N, C-alpha and C positions, 0 to 999 in steps of 0.2 A: 942371120942367127938362127941358130936352130938348136938352142940348148934346151928348151922347153917344148912340149907338145901337147894338144889336147885330144886324148883318146876316151872315147865313151864317157863324156863329160867329167873327165878327170884329168888334171895337169900330170903328165909324166915328165920326170926330171932325167934328162939324157946324162950318161956317166960323165961325158965331158964338161957339162955344166959344174960339176962338183971340183973340177979342176981350176976354177975361177974362185980366187980366195973369198971375195964377198958371199958367194953362194956356199962355199965350203963350211964358212963359219957358222952359218945358220944349221947345216947339216949336221956338223959336228957338235953342236950345244945339245942336240936333241940325242939322248942316249938310250932311247927305246929300242926295242929290236926291230920294229916296222917302219920306224921313223915318221910316225903319224903327224907328229907337231911340225918338224921340218917340212914335210911335204904340204901341210896347211900353209905354213908361212911362205914357203916358195911360190904356192899358188895364189896367195895374196900378192906377192910381187909380180907374178904372171899378169893376172886380171888387172891389177892396178896400172900396169906400165905398158903392157904390149899394144902397139898400135891396132890390132884388129881385136882388141878385148870388146867383149859385149857391153863393158862398162864404159867404153869410150866416151858414149853419148852425155855423161855427167861431167860436170865441171870437177877440177881436182879434189876439193875436200868432199863433195858429196859422194864421188866416186870411191874415194878411201873408206868411207862409212858404210857405203852399200856393199863392197867386197868383204870388209870385216862382218857384217851382218849375215851374208851369204855363205861365206867360205870358212871362216874362223869358228870353231865350236867352242872354245874357251870364253867364257862371258866377259872376263875382266881383261882381255887381251888388248894391248895397243902396240902400235909399231914403236920399236926402239931403234937405237943406233945401228945395229946390226941390219934390220929391215931397211932402214933409210939408205944405208949404204949399198944394199943389194938393189934397192930400186934404182939409185943413182947409176950403178953399173950397169943395169940391164936396159936401162934408157940410153946410156952411152953406147953399148954394144949394138943397138938395133939403129942407131941413128944414122941417117944418111943426108946429104945437103937438102934434097927435096923434103924429106921427112921433117928436117928442122923448119922449113918455111910452112909446112901443113901445120905443124903444132903452134907456131906464131900466129898463123891466120886463124886456127880454132880458139886460140886465146882471146884474140881480137873480136871474134864471133860471140864469145862469152860474154865480153864487156858490152858488145851492141845488144845481146839479150837482155841483159841487165837494165840498160838504158829504156828499152821498149817495156820492161816491166814496170819501172819505177817513174817514167814520165806522166806527169799530171797535165792534162789538157784542160780540166775543169777550172784551173785558175789562169787560162791563157786569155786575157781580156784583149790583146791585140791581134792575135790569130798567129803570132810568128811561130810559137812553140808548135802548133797543129800543122802549120804549112810545113814545117821542117820535118816533122814526123812523118807527113805524108809524102813527102818528097824521099826520105830514107826508106819508107816502105817500097815505093816504086823501084828503087834500086836494089832490093833484096834479091829479086830473081837472078840479076848478074852476079851477085856475091856467092848465091847458091850454086851456079853453074860454074863459077871460076873454082870454089872449093873442090867441087865434084871432078873437074879436070885435074886439079892438083892431087887429089886421092887417086885418081886412075894412074897418074905419073909414079906417084909412090909405090903403088901396087905392082906395077910394070918393073919398076926399079927393084923392089924386093924379091920378085918371081925370079928374075935375071940374076940376082946375087946367090940364089939357091942353085942356079945350073952348075953341073960339073964340067970338067974338061971335055972339049970336043962340041961343045954346045948342045949336049943332050940333057935330060932331067934324070934323076934316080927314080926308079919304080919304087913301088911300096915294098917289093921284095928285097930291094938294095939297101934300104935304109936299116942300119944297125938297131937291134933292139925291137923291130917290128915283126909280128907274124899274123 
């Protein structure tokens, strides 16, 4: 999927993105000449949902709030139904089978991180909780290696999806709207 791009630290909306009804609805509700509001809201969608977003390191709730704080200029802005629909559509359009597995693994990793933050070994009279914690910590290296491997597979899959006929890639000069 190449409907949004990041150029010079700004999200650029490709014209074909506006053909998708969920993105068009956001675009059309902004009646300003330069579509600043629509661009901010579509930037929110991009940064919140794109698999390569710099905000992907945060869990879902924290990511949404961080993007709002960093991207949206209107102080009282909150995602509404149009934004939620656009987020779901963006997620759907970029989804591949391996990406779905990666997302599930990352969700599980967030739960494991939460477990490590909340486990209390000070009340472990028998030592079982501590032993389990140590055992789990020892296994984390393999978990991280597995996630890295899965990310590489997703990256390869996504780069192959961008290839054009004949097995070549588009150069920067061939991408419409870039100069």
